[in-house]
GUGUZA-757466 format. One record per residue (C-alpha): residue number from 1; residue in one letter; x, y, z. Coordinates in steps of 0.001 Angstrom, whole numbers, plus 500000, padded with zeros to 6 digits. Example, Ala and Ser with C-alpha at 12.3 -4.5 7.8 and 13.67 -1.06 7.14 Angstrom:
REM residues 2
1;a;512300;495500;507800
2;s;513670;498940;507140
//
This chain:
REM residues 417
1;m;391144;947259;623470
2;k;389049;945623;626179
3;l;385431;946265;627131
4;n;383881;944285;629963
5;g;386624;941716;629629
6;l;386105;941237;625878
7;v;388836;941958;623375
8;l;387550;944174;620558
9;i;389107;944379;617123
10;p;388515;947940;615849
11;f;387169;948647;612380
12;y;389916;951166;611726
13;k;393662;951381;611598
14;p;395096;953821;614160
15;e;397464;955390;611641
16;m;394458;956392;609514
17;i;392847;958572;612168
18;l;393567;962175;611262
19;n;392017;963853;614288
20;n;392082;962087;617608
21;k;391978;965195;619807
22;n;395587;964758;620891
23;n;394963;961222;622095
24;y;392554;962443;624761
25;m;391843;959665;627255
26;t;388863;959384;629567
27;n;389284;958312;633185
28;k;388029;954765;632886
29;n;388732;954052;636544
30;n;386432;956757;637932
31;p;384423;954910;640638
32;n;381483;957314;640224
33;l;380796;956047;636726
34;a;377901;953603;636478
35;i;380015;951322;634309
36;n;382274;950937;637359
37;g;379439;950410;639831
38;g;378482;954038;640465
39;v;374949;955434;640473
40;p;373595;955983;636935
41;v;372351;959402;635874
42;s;369052;957896;634726
43;v;367449;954758;636128
44;e;365043;954574;633194
45;p;366805;954200;629819
46;i;366685;957301;627646
47;l;366020;955788;624228
48;i;367910;956822;621129
49;h;364656;957384;619237
50;k;360885;957514;619633
51;p;358340;958484;616957
52;y;356158;961452;617837
53;l;352476;960518;617570
54;d;349510;962419;619018
55;e;345712;962343;618956
56;s;345499;963861;615480
57;d;347468;960875;614150
58;f;345343;958322;615984
59;k;342108;959938;614785
60;a;343331;960113;611178
61;v;344232;956421;611155
62;e;340866;955510;612672
63;a;338972;957617;610142
64;a;340867;956092;607231
65;t;340194;952618;608560
66;r;336492;953314;609065
67;s;336256;954635;605500
68;t;336969;951011;604392
69;f;339364;952289;601702
70;v;342429;950594;603165
71;s;344300;949513;600032
72;g;346971;951440;598142
73;d;346920;954803;596384
74;g;343692;955933;598014
75;p;342330;959443;598524
76;a;344440;960057;601633
77;c;347551;958992;599718
78;r;346727;961434;596926
79;e;346104;964224;599434
80;f;349385;963479;601192
81;e;351234;963593;597871
82;h;349668;966969;597014
83;k;350472;968480;600414
84;l;354005;967050;600398
85;a;354721;968488;596940
86;n;353471;971896;598088
87;y;355553;971726;601276
88;i;358743;970936;599365
89;g;357943;973226;596443
90;v;358297;970475;593843
91;k;355963;969510;590963
92;h;355571;965830;591789
93;a;355603;963826;595016
94;l;354795;960129;594684
95;y;354092;958093;597827
96;v;355502;954550;597901
97;n;356015;951781;600438
98;s;359624;952657;601354
99;a;362567;954890;600531
100;t;364305;951762;599244
101;s;361527;951355;596684
102;a;361748;955048;595801
103;l;365482;954676;595165
104;e;364994;951565;593049
105;l;362366;953387;590971
106;a;364649;956407;590626
107;f;367142;954248;588738
108;r;364682;951952;586969
109;v;362903;954856;585333
110;k;366066;955714;583369
111;n;366729;952293;581749
112;f;370494;952698;581984
113;p;372529;950017;580145
114;k;373457;947008;582262
115;g;376840;947488;583920
116;s;376712;951284;583881
117;e;378315;952840;586950
118;v;376672;954745;589786
119;i;378767;956674;592310
120;v;377525;956027;595868
121;p;378927;957374;599166
122;n;380812;954693;601065
123;f;379084;955834;604263
124;t;375357;955348;603772
125;y;372611;952848;604421
126;t;372564;949874;602071
127;s;369382;951068;600303
128;t;371286;953781;598424
129;a;373542;951187;596840
130;i;371238;948195;596394
131;a;368820;950373;594432
132;a;371514;950597;591752
133;a;372365;946899;592090
134;y;368701;945919;591586
135;n;368879;947694;588244
136;d;372012;945794;587147
137;l;374203;948838;587666
138;k;377748;948764;589008
139;i;378299;950414;592402
140;v;381342;952670;592722
141;l;381982;953603;596349
142;a;383174;957163;596918
143;d;384827;958566;600026
144;v;383114;961025;602368
145;y;384150;963907;604589
146;p;385478;962751;607972
147;d;383461;965379;609854
148;n;379920;964838;608504
149;g;379754;961749;606271
150;s;378749;963627;603106
151;l;380302;962985;599675
152;d;383771;964529;599532
153;v;383328;966629;596395
154;s;387084;967218;596105
155;k;387425;963514;595221
156;l;384213;963088;593235
157;e;385586;963491;589716
158;s;388237;960844;590362
159;y;385501;958170;590405
160;i;383968;959162;587051
161;t;384625;956954;584036
162;k;383125;956584;580575
163;k;380625;954139;582108
164;t;379397;956517;584846
165;v;375742;957457;584439
166;a;374667;958728;587876
167;i;375670;960109;591242
168;a;373733;959239;594400
169;a;374170;962052;596914
170;v;373162;961386;600540
171;d;372168;963829;603294
172;y;373651;961928;606216
173;g;371800;962553;609480
174;g;369688;965256;607836
175;i;372630;967489;606859
176;p;372300;968439;603172
177;a;375176;967381;600948
178;e;377093;969989;598921
179;m;374523;969853;596155
180;d;375699;972889;594167
181;e;379131;971364;593685
182;i;377681;967905;592978
183;l;375270;969278;590360
184;i;378030;971277;588654
185;i;380119;968111;588295
186;a;377064;966148;587156
187;e;376286;968738;584484
188;k;379909;968717;583299
189;y;379738;964956;582665
190;k;376003;964782;581793
191;l;375186;962599;584806
192;y;371856;961883;586492
193;v;371654;962877;590175
194;v;369584;960933;592685
195;h;369408;962804;595985
196;d;368902;960376;598879
197;t;367017;962641;601260
198;a;365744;959780;603434
199;q;366811;961555;606613
200;s;366486;965217;605684
201;i;362824;966129;605257
202;g;362431;969782;606206
203;s;366134;970525;605798
204;v;367025;973488;603583
205;y;369936;973981;601205
206;k;370665;977532;600071
207;g;367058;978612;600378
208;k;365430;975501;598864
209;k;363924;972601;600746
210;v;365646;969327;599985
211;g;363587;967283;597587
212;n;363555;970101;595043
213;i;367214;970210;594051
214;a;368315;967116;592094
215;h;366733;965258;589165
216;v;365042;962949;591673
217;s;364917;962894;595476
218;t;363835;960061;597755
219;f;362403;960330;601264
220;s;361837;957814;604039
221;f;358858;957812;606406
222;h;360079;954853;608444
223;g;359261;954851;612159
224;t;362660;956368;612973
225;k;362292;959400;610702
226;n;361266;963002;611504
227;l;357980;962419;609671
228;t;356714;958860;609959
229;s;353885;956897;608424
230;g;355200;953751;610090
231;e;356693;952536;606844
232;g;356792;954412;603583
233;g;358727;956728;601338
234;a;358342;959189;598512
235;l;359963;960088;595230
236;t;359951;963770;594308
237;t;360857;965349;590980
238;n;360172;968298;588683
239;d;360472;966041;585631
240;d;357027;965221;584200
241;a;358256;962221;582204
242;i;359925;960642;585231
243;a;356820;961184;587362
244;e;354483;959660;584791
245;r;356575;956529;584383
246;v;357016;956092;588144
247;k;353227;956139;588498
248;i;353138;953117;586195
249;l;356172;951293;587598
250;r;354973;951515;591203
251;e;351542;950081;590283
252;k;352720;946811;588746
253;g;353294;948308;585315
254;t;349673;949335;584865
255;d;348001;952623;583969
256;k;345816;952356;587066
257;y;346811;955845;588280
258;s;345303;957573;585259
259;f;342357;955141;585309
260;l;341493;956169;588883
261;t;342098;959837;588132
262;d;340458;960226;584728
263;n;338133;957208;584590
264;v;337877;957429;580809
265;t;337734;953664;580164
266;r;334933;951184;580790
267;g;336001;949789;584144
268;y;339432;948363;583418
269;y;343026;949493;583152
270;e;345848;948155;581009
271;y;349211;946535;581609
272;v;351595;948854;579824
273;d;355085;948355;581308
274;i;357216;946360;583681
275;g;356652;947207;587348
276;n;356114;946064;590889
277;s;353728;946762;593754
278;y;355136;949800;595531
279;v;351965;951713;596386
280;q;351194;952526;600015
281;s;348075;951898;602099
282;n;345494;954644;602371
283;i;345636;954218;606160
284;l;349275;955249;606185
285;g;348574;958065;603752
286;a;346220;959516;606359
287;l;348991;959289;608955
288;g;351371;961056;606571
289;i;348975;964002;606292
290;t;348754;964626;610030
291;q;352486;964111;610491
292;l;353246;966644;607757
293;m;350992;969201;609432
294;k;353261;969251;612484
295;l;356600;968567;610798
296;d;357918;972109;611214
297;w;357044;972051;614904
298;m;358693;968645;615352
299;n;361847;969828;613594
300;k;361842;973009;615678
301;r;361766;970945;618860
302;r;364671;968859;617566
303;k;366588;972065;616902
304;e;365939;973310;620450
305;i;367386;970078;621853
306;a;370377;970225;619514
307;e;371144;973819;620482
308;r;370963;972872;624164
309;y;373370;969981;623576
310;k;375796;972168;621644
311;k;375710;974908;624253
312;e;376364;972565;627171
313;m;378789;970159;625470
314;g;380741;972673;623426
315;g;384334;972866;624539
316;i;384467;969377;626071
317;e;387943;968077;625358
318;g;387756;965067;623077
319;l;384269;965844;621708
320;d;383408;967489;618381
321;f;380110;968054;616583
322;m;379310;967090;613001
323;r;379936;969907;610519
324;i;376843;971419;608907
325;t;377221;972178;605203
326;e;377625;975879;604445
327;g;374292;977405;603460
328;a;372280;974529;604905
329;e;369637;974327;607619
330;h;369726;971013;609483
331;n;366508;969186;610439
332;w;368385;967434;613270
333;h;367296;963958;612328
334;l;370387;962718;614151
335;f;372596;964334;616736
336;g;376075;962948;616226
337;i;379163;963530;618310
338;l;382694;962759;617178
339;v;384821;961253;619918
340;p;388397;959926;620091
341;a;388509;956766;617983
342;e;390352;954706;620565
343;e;387739;955602;623186
344;k;384552;955315;621126
345;y;383212;951961;622285
346;w;384108;952553;625903
347;i;382323;955942;625779
348;m;379251;954301;624231
349;d;379138;951583;626892
350;a;379751;954111;629673
351;l;376884;956310;628437
352;r;374579;953310;628225
353;a;375487;952366;631786
354;e;374429;955900;632776
355;g;371050;955258;631105
356;v;371707;957110;627833
357;m;371265;954696;624925
358;a;373966;956141;622688
359;n;374804;954027;619681
360;v;376895;953598;616576
361;h;375037;954193;613341
362;y;376180;952097;610396
363;t;379528;950939;609100
364;p;381141;951992;605807
365;l;379611;949904;603038
366;h;382860;948220;602069
367;r;383121;946808;605591
368;n;380027;944697;604918
369;k;380054;941307;603190
370;f;377948;942317;600186
371;y;380174;945298;599331
372;s;383565;943905;600339
373;g;386201;944427;597694
374;l;384645;947554;596168
375;t;387136;949766;597968
376;t;389614;949520;600842
377;d;390253;951198;604172
378;e;393244;952995;602671
379;e;391188;954274;599736
380;s;388461;955553;602064
381;p;390219;957498;604842
382;g;387337;959940;605320
383;s;384795;957145;605675
384;m;386995;955276;608124
385;e;387712;958313;610269
386;f;384065;959330;610371
387;f;382964;955841;611373
388;s;385739;955485;613936
389;r;384650;958625;615797
390;l;380855;958811;615384
391;l;378337;958207;618168
392;r;374641;959168;618246
393;l;372828;960773;621173
394;p;369049;960732;621739
395;i;367071;963402;619905
396;y;363324;963451;619149
397;p;360363;965777;619837
398;s;359022;963876;622848
399;l;362383;963941;624623
400;t;361622;965882;627811
401;n;363714;968737;629140
402;d;364563;966561;632122
403;e;365807;963795;629809
404;v;367812;966306;627787
405;e;369484;967492;630983
406;k;370272;963911;631980
407;v;371901;963260;628610
408;i;374090;966330;629113
409;v;375004;965321;632661
410;a;375841;961794;631527
411;v;378094;963000;628703
412;k;379946;965375;631015
413;k;380276;962662;633644
414;v;381757;960199;631178
415;f;384189;962825;629908
416;g;385330;963525;633454
417;l;383587;966843;634060
//
């Protein structure tokens, strides 16, 4: 395959692609395409993502800064935790400095024996897996569905051994995984379930908001997420014992949380456990509060854009949409399209030439140096097909109707319509 004169070696084997839309081929020689010298749909690049921030956010950050309480686990952080727990409908929400930290804590709190196995989707961000690795646990990569990147539950039991202690389920792109089926399997084998909900805040699975389904859930508030505090994450759980130990682990192994809350000692707190510094700044806690107040509106706007895309792009030969899990409500963190594998990189470059900054998300874990050898292309056909066909289109609350229309026009133009 050649793009702009460069020979590309694909990350997939053609014989592995199960659905290539009958080998649909775009007209790469169309002179009207910007990639061939034609006029682009948008002169200004339409970015893949922008955080939504307004005056309420700016004022909250200023007020928190002026309060002079700028260190971790301050009053704004506590308020954010309380409001987040109420929003999700869970007993405990603990604010930390990243979703990666939340995941690491989710495993550390259990003290699993070294070398125990954790089942992790092969298609996820590295944080899901390295959280287990940081706790001296063995990563077992499991295949995913080729149409939405979620754990393929039909294969899940095949990865379970006598050493398996946990399953890490991931809501790719904000689409809830098949949690009922995962929890049934987990209960059968007495396994701990960590629900990586980094991308799915506000999503619903069978009537319950994600974050209130598994033993532990972990959210991200990175600048790319639906709710952002710049950096940050949260661990949510209904388990009192887990919550109490996380409060200690995230504060360097001290009982500072109860000291600040109860103030029953004479001005000091004790070092009671191992831990690290995972608390978050009070400034960012204030930002979390104002972001949470408008989360439903922001997700609603994302849904409006997604429905417009689906209406206008539905039926385009060679283009499919990601499957939404039955019984789930998507928060539209990402809008993914599935395109013919052999055309993917050309389509991406053609869209970018039109001013639409489409991109690839991440690669299957086993295709990366750190995880190489944990599984193979042949053992992960769903992961390979999903990766070989997936492209992302821009979606965020501040995307204007005019920009949405330009994205649609660009996609249709590239697909020859």
